[in-house]
N, C-alpha and C positions, 0 to 999 in steps of 0.2 A: 879680335884680331882684324886688322884692316889689310886687305889684299888688293893687288892690281891684277887683272886678268889679261894674260897675253895669249897668243896663239898656242904656245907650248905648255904653259902652266900658270898657276896662280902664285904670285910672288908676294910674300908678306912685306908690308911697308911700315906698319906700326902695330904696336900692341898696347891696348888700353885696358884697364880694369883687370890686370892679372890677379888671379885668385879671388875675384869677386864674382859670385854666381847669382847675385840679385839682379833680376831683369830691370826694374825701374832705375836702379843706379847706373846700369850699363847703358841704357837708352839715353839718360841725361848726360853721361860722360861722352857718348858718341856725339851728341849735339854740341857739347862744349869743344870737343876736339875738332869737329868740322868748322866751327866758328873761328877757331885759332888758325886753322890750316887751309881754309878755303882759297886763299890767294896763292898758295903754293901748289895746289892741285890743278892739273890740266883736265879738261873734260876727257874722260876715258871710261874704261870699264873697271869699276871698283866693287869690292864686296866687303861689307862689314859682317863678319861671322860672330854672332853673339851666342855664346854658350851659357845657358842658365839652368839653375836647379829649381825643381818644384819646391815651393814652400810647404813644409809639413802641415801647418795649420792654415793654409790659404783658404779664403772663403769669398773671393771676389776682389775686384780692383786690380791695380797693377800699373804697368808702364803705359805711357801715352806717346804715340807717335803723332806729334802735332804738326800743324801746317808749316811752321818754320823749319822743322826737321825734314819734312817732305821736300820743301823748296831747296834746302841745302843738298840733300841727296840727289835731287834732280839736276842741279847745277853741275855737279861733277860726274854724274852717271853712275851713282852707287846704288847697289841693291843690298838689302839686309837679309841674311840667312839666320834663322833661329835654330839653334841646336839645343834641344831640351834633354836634360839629364835627370834621372830619378834618384836623387841621393837618399831619399827616405827609405827605399828598398835596400840600398847599399848599407845604410846605417843599421837597419833591422837585421840584416843577414850577418853583420859583424858581431852582433851581441848574442 
C-alpha cells in the first residue's frame, strides 16, 4: 500500500501486490511502480507499507533495497514500513 501522509491522516494513493506476501517480489514491484510514477509524484511525505509473511522454510537471502530504490525513495520523500505476519503459526493452528 502506498500512502501520502498529511497532517490529519495517511491517505492511500495506490495499492500494489495485493494478495502477494512475498517480500522480494514486493520490493521489486515497489521499485517498478516508482520508476513508472516518479514524474507524477511531488516531493512530499509518502509511506510504502509492505506487509509480508515469513517463509516457512526460509534459511537466508531475501529482498534487496539497492541504491536505485534508495534514490527513488529519497527523490519523493518516501519511507518504507515493513509489517511482518507469521502465517506459519496461523496455518498450523488451523490444522
